[in-house]
N, C-alpha and C positions, 0 to 999 in steps of 0.2 A: 504494499499500499504506500509506503514512503516514497518509492520510485515513481508512483503515479502522481503524488503530490509534488515532487521535485519537477517532474515533466510539465505539469500545469504551470508552475512558477517559471520555468525556463521558456515556456511557450508564449507567455504574456510578457508585457513590459511596462504596464501601468498599474499603479496601486494606490490605495488611500493609506496614507501614513497617519496613524494616531500617536500623538505625543501628549504629555501632560506636565503641568507645573502647579504646585499648590492645590491639587485636587481639581484643577480645571482642565478638561480635555480640549484638544485642538486637533483637527483633521486637515490633511493636505493631500492634493492629488499629485503624485510624483511619478516620473519615469525612473525605471531601474533596469539593472542587468544583474544576473546572478554570477557568482564566481564559478570556476570550472566544476567543482564537486557539489555545488548547490548547498553549501553549508553557510553561505552568506551572500548578501546582495549589496550593491553599491547604488548610491543616490548622490545628488549634488544639490546644494542649496547656498543661498547667500547667507552671510553671517549675521546680517541685520533683520532676520525674520523671527517670527514668533516660534516656529518650530525649532530653530537653532538654539534659541534661548532656552526653550523647554528641554532640549536635549542636553544642553550644558548642565542643567539642574537635575535631570532624571533621564538616564540613558535607556531606560526600558520602554520599548516600543511595541506596537502592534500594527500589522499591515494587512490590508484586505485586497485580494485579487480575485476577480470573478470571470465567469464565462458568459455574461449577458450578451456580449457582442457576437458570440457563436450561435446564440439562439434567435438572432434577429429574423423575424418573419417565419419562424418555425413553431408552431403551436405545441408540438410534441417534445421539443427539445427541453432537457432538464438543465437548469442553471446550476453550476457548481460555484461554491465560494470558499476560498482557501484563506484562513486567518494564519498569519505567521507571527510568532512572538519572538523577541530577541532583544539583544543589547546593541545600541548603536554607539559608535565612536568616530571622531574626525581622524582622518588619515594623515593630516599634516603634510610635510614635505618628504614623502617616503616613495620607494620603488613601487609599492603596492598602489599608492595614489596615482602614479603615472599610468600604471596598467589599467586601473579602474576608470580613470578619466578617458583613456583611449577606447576602452570598451563601451562606455556610455556614449561617446561621440560616434562610434561605429554603429551602434544600435538606434541612436537618436540624433541624427545630424542637426536637427532644429535646436539642440541644446549648445551649439558651438559658442554662441555669444555669452551664454551663462558660464559655460566652462572655462573660457578664456578670461573672464572678469576676475580681477585681483582679489575681490571680496568673496569668491566662491569657495566653499569647503566641500571636499569629497568625503563621504560618509560610508562606513561599512556597518551593516547590521549583521551580527553573528547570530544565526538562527538557533533558537532553543527548542522550538516546537512548532508543529503544524496541526491544524484542525481543518479537515475538509468536510464541508457540508455538501452532500451529493443529492440535491433535491431537497424538499422540505423536511424529510424525516430521517435520512441516513447521515450519520456523523462518524468520522474516523479521526482519532487523535494519535499523534506520534511525537514522542520526545526525541530530539536529535542528540 
C-alpha cells in the first residue's frame, strides 16, 4: 500500500500545505517535487510569508494531495486524497538545495522567477506518515 501512496505523491505536483502557529492554522496551495525515494518532498517559498513564519515556529506540517482532476467529467471515478504528515526545514545554501531547486524548476518552469529571487527559501518536508482516503469510506495509514 505504501508504494501506491508514494506513486500518487510522485504523479501529482500540487498540494495544500497546512502550517500553524500559536494554534492558528494556515493553508497554502503549493507546487512540489518528491525526492528520489519519496521519503521527502521539496517546496519553495518567500521568507516574508505567513507559511514561512509559521514553519520557523512550528516545523510540523500536513499536506493534502488529491485526484479530483483525474475524475473531471467522470461520474464513476473515485477521488483519492492523500494526507502527508512530516517535519519541514529550510535547506539553506546546501548541495541538496541546489538539487531540489533544479528539480522544482524542471517540474514547474513557471516558478523560475520565484526560485531566482534572493528572498526565496527551498524547503524539505521529511515524510513521517501517509493517510490515503480511497473514496468516502476506505482509509489506509502508513508510518514511514
